[in-house]
C-alpha positions as CSV (number, residue, x, y, z in Angstrom):
1,M,57.5,-72.0,-13.4
2,H,55.5,-74.4,-11.3
3,L,56.2,-72.3,-8.2
4,V,54.9,-69.1,-9.9
5,K,51.7,-70.9,-10.9
6,V,51.2,-72.1,-7.4
7,T,51.8,-68.6,-6.0
8,F,49.3,-67.1,-8.5
9,I,46.6,-69.7,-7.5
10,F,47.2,-68.9,-3.8
11,I,46.9,-65.2,-4.3
12,N,43.7,-65.6,-6.3
13,S,42.3,-67.8,-3.6
14,L,43.1,-65.2,-0.9
15,A,41.5,-62.5,-3.0
16,L,38.4,-64.6,-3.6
17,V,38.1,-65.3,0.2
18,S,38.5,-61.6,1.0
19,W,35.9,-60.6,-1.6
20,H,33.4,-63.0,-0.2
21,E,34.0,-61.7,3.3
22,A,33.7,-58.1,2.1
23,W,30.5,-59.0,0.3
24,D,29.1,-60.6,3.4
25,V,29.9,-57.5,5.4
26,I,28.2,-55.3,2.9
27,K,25.2,-57.6,2.9
28,R,25.0,-57.4,6.7
29,I,25.3,-53.6,6.7
30,G,22.6,-53.4,4.0
31,G,20.4,-55.7,6.0
32,Y,20.9,-53.5,9.1
33,L,20.1,-50.3,7.2
34,N,17.1,-51.8,5.5
35,H,15.7,-53.5,8.6
36,K,12.3,-52.0,9.4
37,Q,11.7,-51.4,13.1
38,P,8.0,-51.4,13.9
39,I,6.8,-48.6,16.1
40,G,3.0,-48.8,16.5
41,S,1.4,-48.9,13.1
42,I,4.5,-47.5,11.3
43,E,7.8,-49.1,10.3
44,I,11.1,-47.1,10.3
45,S,14.4,-48.0,8.7
46,V,17.6,-46.0,8.2
47,T,17.4,-46.1,4.4
48,G,13.7,-45.1,4.6
49,L,14.5,-42.1,6.7
50,A,17.3,-41.1,4.4
51,E,15.0,-41.4,1.3
52,G,12.2,-39.5,3.1
53,T,14.5,-36.7,4.0
54,L,15.9,-36.4,0.5
55,I,12.5,-36.4,-1.0
56,F,11.3,-33.7,1.4
57,V,14.3,-31.5,0.7
58,A,13.8,-32.1,-3.1
59,A,10.1,-31.2,-2.8
60,L,10.9,-28.1,-0.8
61,L,13.4,-26.9,-3.4
62,A,11.2,-27.9,-6.3
63,S,8.1,-26.1,-4.9
64,R,10.1,-22.9,-4.5
65,G,11.7,-23.1,-7.9
66,L,8.5,-24.0,-9.7
67,S,6.5,-21.2,-8.0
68,K,9.1,-18.7,-8.9
69,L,9.2,-20.0,-12.5
70,I,5.4,-19.8,-12.8
71,E,5.4,-16.3,-11.3
72,R,8.0,-15.1,-13.9
73,R,6.2,-16.7,-16.8
74,I,2.9,-15.2,-15.8
75,A,4.5,-11.8,-15.2
76,K,5.3,-11.6,-18.9
77,R,1.5,-11.4,-19.6
78,Q,0.5,-7.9,-18.7
79,Y,-3.2,-8.6,-18.9
80,I,-3.0,-11.0,-15.9
81,D,-3.5,-9.3,-12.5
82,P,-0.4,-9.4,-10.2
83,G,-2.6,-10.8,-7.4
84,I,-3.6,-13.8,-9.5
85,R,0.1,-14.4,-10.3
86,Y,0.9,-14.4,-6.6
87,T,-2.0,-16.7,-5.8
88,V,-1.1,-19.3,-8.5
89,A,2.5,-19.3,-7.4
90,R,1.6,-19.7,-3.7
91,L,-0.9,-22.5,-4.3
92,T,1.6,-24.3,-6.6
93,H,4.2,-24.1,-3.8
94,Y,1.8,-25.5,-1.2
95,F,0.6,-28.3,-3.5
96,V,4.1,-29.6,-4.5
97,L,5.3,-29.3,-0.9
98,A,2.2,-31.3,0.3
99,L,2.9,-34.1,-2.2
100,G,6.5,-34.2,-1.2
101,I,5.6,-34.5,2.5
102,L,3.1,-37.4,1.8
103,L,5.7,-39.2,-0.3
104,A,8.4,-38.7,2.3
105,L,6.0,-40.1,5.0
106,K,5.3,-43.1,2.7
107,L,8.9,-44.0,2.1
108,G,10.4,-42.9,5.4
109,F,7.7,-44.3,7.8
110,S,5.8,-46.7,5.5
111,V,2.7,-44.6,6.3
112,D,-0.5,-45.7,4.5
113,L,-3.8,-43.7,4.1
114,T,-5.2,-45.2,7.2
115,S,-2.2,-44.0,9.3
116,I,-2.6,-40.6,7.7
117,A,-6.2,-40.5,8.7
118,V,-5.2,-41.4,12.3
119,L,-2.6,-38.7,12.1
120,F,-5.1,-36.1,11.1
121,T,-7.4,-37.3,13.9
122,A,-4.7,-36.8,16.4
123,L,-4.0,-33.4,14.9
124,S,-7.6,-32.4,15.2
125,V,-7.5,-33.3,18.9
126,G,-4.5,-31.1,19.3
127,I,-6.3,-28.3,17.5
128,G,-9.1,-28.7,20.0
129,F,-6.7,-28.3,22.9
130,G,-4.8,-25.2,21.8
131,L,-3.9,-25.1,18.1
132,Q,-7.3,-23.7,17.0
133,Y,-5.8,-20.2,16.5
134,I,-3.1,-21.5,14.2
135,A,-5.6,-23.6,12.3
136,S,-7.8,-20.6,11.9
137,D,-4.9,-18.5,10.6
138,I,-4.0,-21.2,8.1
139,A,-7.6,-21.6,6.9
140,S,-7.9,-17.8,6.6
141,G,-4.7,-17.8,4.5
142,F,-6.4,-20.0,1.9
143,I,-9.5,-17.9,2.0
144,L,-7.4,-14.8,1.3
145,L,-5.7,-16.6,-1.6
146,F,-8.9,-17.9,-3.2
147,E,-11.4,-15.1,-2.4
148,R,-8.8,-12.4,-2.8
149,P,-10.4,-9.5,-0.8
150,I,-6.9,-8.2,-0.5
151,R,-4.0,-8.8,-2.9
152,V,-0.3,-8.2,-2.9
153,G,0.3,-4.6,-3.6
154,D,-3.0,-3.3,-2.2
155,R,-3.1,-0.3,0.1
156,V,-5.0,-1.2,3.3
157,T,-5.8,0.2,6.7
158,I,-6.0,-2.3,9.6
159,G,-6.9,-0.5,12.8
160,T,-4.3,2.2,13.2
161,D,-1.9,0.6,10.8
162,E,-1.8,1.6,7.1
163,G,0.5,0.2,4.4
164,D,0.9,-2.0,1.3
165,I,0.4,-5.7,1.3
166,H,3.9,-7.2,0.9
167,S,3.1,-10.9,1.1
168,I,0.3,-13.3,2.1
169,N,1.8,-16.3,3.7
170,L,0.3,-19.5,5.1
171,R,-0.4,-18.1,8.6
172,T,0.4,-14.4,8.5
173,T,0.3,-11.4,6.1
174,V,3.1,-8.8,6.0
175,V,2.0,-5.2,5.7
176,M,4.7,-2.6,4.8
177,T,4.0,0.9,6.2
178,N,5.2,4.2,4.9
179,D,8.0,4.1,7.4
180,R,9.2,0.8,5.9
181,I,8.2,-1.0,9.0
182,A,6.9,-4.6,8.5
183,V,3.6,-5.3,10.4
184,I,2.9,-9.0,10.8
185,V,-0.8,-9.5,10.9
186,P,-2.5,-13.0,11.5
187,N,-4.6,-14.0,8.5
188,S,-7.7,-14.6,10.7
189,R,-7.7,-11.0,11.7
190,L,-7.9,-9.9,8.0
191,V,-10.9,-12.3,7.5
192,R,-12.7,-11.5,10.8
193,D,-12.0,-7.8,11.4
194,R,-12.8,-4.6,9.4
195,V,-10.2,-3.9,6.8
196,I,-10.1,-0.8,4.5
197,N,-8.8,-1.7,1.1
198,W,-8.0,1.5,-0.7
199,S,-7.1,-0.4,-4.0
200,Y,-10.2,-2.6,-4.2
201,G,-12.6,-2.3,-7.1
202,D,-12.9,1.3,-8.3
203,P,-9.5,3.0,-8.4
204,R,-11.1,6.3,-7.4
205,A,-11.7,7.1,-3.7
206,R,-13.5,10.0,-2.0
207,I,-11.7,11.8,0.8
208,A,-13.6,13.7,3.5
209,I,-12.0,16.7,5.3
210,P,-14.0,18.0,8.3
211,I,-13.8,21.7,9.0
212,A,-15.4,23.6,12.0
213,V,-15.6,27.4,11.9
214,A,-16.8,30.0,14.4
215,P,-20.6,30.4,14.8
216,D,-20.5,34.0,13.4
217,A,-18.8,33.0,10.1
218,D,-20.4,33.7,6.7
219,V,-21.6,30.3,5.4
220,D,-21.3,31.3,1.7
221,Q,-17.8,32.7,2.2
222,V,-16.7,29.5,4.0
223,T,-18.1,27.4,1.1
224,S,-16.4,29.4,-1.7
225,T,-13.1,29.5,0.3
226,L,-13.1,25.7,0.8
227,L,-13.7,25.1,-2.9
228,Q,-10.9,27.6,-3.7
229,A,-8.6,25.6,-1.4
230,V,-8.9,22.5,-3.6
231,A,-7.8,24.3,-6.8
232,G,-4.2,23.4,-7.8
233,V,-3.8,20.5,-5.3
234,D,-2.1,17.5,-7.0
235,D,-4.0,14.2,-7.4
236,I,-7.5,15.6,-6.9
237,L,-9.9,14.8,-9.7
238,L,-12.1,17.4,-11.3
239,Q,-14.8,14.8,-12.0
240,P,-16.6,14.1,-9.8
241,P,-16.2,17.7,-8.7
242,P,-15.3,18.7,-5.1
243,K,-18.2,19.4,-2.9
244,V,-18.8,21.2,0.4
245,Q,-21.5,20.0,2.9
246,F,-22.9,22.0,5.8
247,L,-23.3,19.2,8.4
248,K,-24.7,20.8,11.5
249,F,-24.8,23.7,14.0
250,G,-22.4,22.6,16.7
251,D,-22.4,23.8,20.3
252,S,-19.8,26.5,19.5
253,S,-19.1,26.0,15.8
254,L,-20.5,25.5,12.3
255,D,-19.5,22.1,11.0
256,F,-18.7,21.6,7.4
257,R,-17.2,18.8,5.3
258,L,-15.1,19.1,2.2
259,L,-15.4,16.1,-0.2
260,V,-12.8,15.5,-2.9
261,W,-12.1,12.6,-5.3
262,T,-8.7,11.1,-6.2
263,S,-7.4,8.3,-8.4
264,K,-4.5,7.8,-6.0
265,P,-6.0,6.6,-2.8
266,R,-2.6,5.6,-1.5
267,A,-1.7,9.3,-1.2
268,H,-4.9,10.2,0.7
269,A,-2.9,11.3,3.8
270,Q,-0.7,13.7,1.7
271,I,-3.7,15.0,-0.1
272,K,-5.4,15.9,3.2
273,S,-2.2,17.6,4.3
274,D,-1.9,19.7,1.1
275,V,-5.6,20.8,1.3
276,N,-5.3,21.7,5.0
277,Y,-2.3,23.9,4.3
278,R,-4.3,25.7,1.6
279,I,-7.4,26.0,3.9
280,E,-5.3,27.6,6.7
281,K,-3.7,30.1,4.4
282,L,-7.0,31.1,2.7
283,F,-9.0,31.3,5.9
284,R,-6.3,33.6,7.4
285,E,-6.4,35.8,4.4
286,A,-10.2,35.9,4.3
287,G,-10.5,36.5,8.1
288,I,-12.5,33.3,8.7
289,E,-12.0,32.1,12.3
290,L,-11.8,28.5,13.1
291,A,-14.0,27.2,15.9
292,S,-12.7,27.2,19.4
293,P,-14.4,25.8,22.5
294,Q,-16.7,28.1,24.4
295,F,-17.9,27.7,28.0
296,D,-20.6,29.3,30.1
297,I,-19.8,30.1,33.7
298,R,-22.5,30.4,36.2
299,L,-22.0,31.6,39.8
300,R,-24.7,31.1,42.4
301,G,-24.9,33.5,45.3
302,G,-21.8,35.4,44.3
303,S,-20.1,37.8,41.8
304,F,-16.9,38.0,39.9
305,S,-14.5,40.5,38.6
306,L,-11.2,40.6,36.6
307,G,-8.0,41.2,38.3
308,P,-5.1,43.4,36.9
309,D,-3.6,40.5,35.0
310,G,-6.9,39.4,33.5
311,E,-7.5,36.6,35.9
312,L,-11.0,35.8,37.1
313,L,-11.8,36.8,40.7
314,A,-14.9,35.6,42.4
315,K,-16.4,36.3,45.8
316,E,-19.4,35.2,47.6
317,S,-22.4,37.5,48.3
318,E,-22.8,38.9,51.7
319,S,-25.4,37.1,53.8
320,E,-28.4,39.2,54.8
């Protein structure tokens, strides 16, 4: 019995010694992980980097989830414009993400407000040396979200590209064309250049279709035929009524313009096509000739005649 008691005490002593050694190892590892290494004005530690990374990932996931939640909640309210819904969701995403980045920098690098000011100063120097275009695109992105000259879902024409606004991101805007091709446009171009927004303000839009006919055409007949061509074409409004304008006497034509109104400006290309089909058919039936280029040929000191195949033959006059 005495031997068993001694053995038990010996085993407890070994366990206590081992536990103290293990605890010392854990404390040393913890001290190594928590040790802050100064680098300039910031201090870095392994645990700080891990905490900063976790906070950044959590902020990224939270910003995406919160923006989607807000967008779904606002979508249930039909009276709220879809563009406002998109703007609120985007700004929420950027705000939460910015807070997460600041908190991650604070925990991961022990960055204070002074260091952040220094960081922005260095960033401004970098912008001056080559990042000004990126900064301009980002600033333009916030202008588009706040001022909202274009919104998600709007029909726009940018240069030779036309399509619907698919998304407005921090630096670029995605335009989806009729061919389902995504056109990536820098935000600064949308703010700086001329952009046609077919969906902005009044949902109605006027479409102009130019027509040039032969100089000997009857003006009244051309006018009535053009108005007749509009009848029955889909998506053309009766109020305001279609109108024909006689623009000018061209060099070899009479120039007209047919004006129609539509409540579906997205379909303006198809409406023009449908009207042009009707104009071609009605002009052919009425015998109205479209304009074709005419040229005057002058020969000095010579004459011309037509050959057997209709080709033009010219010869110089005989000298006296």
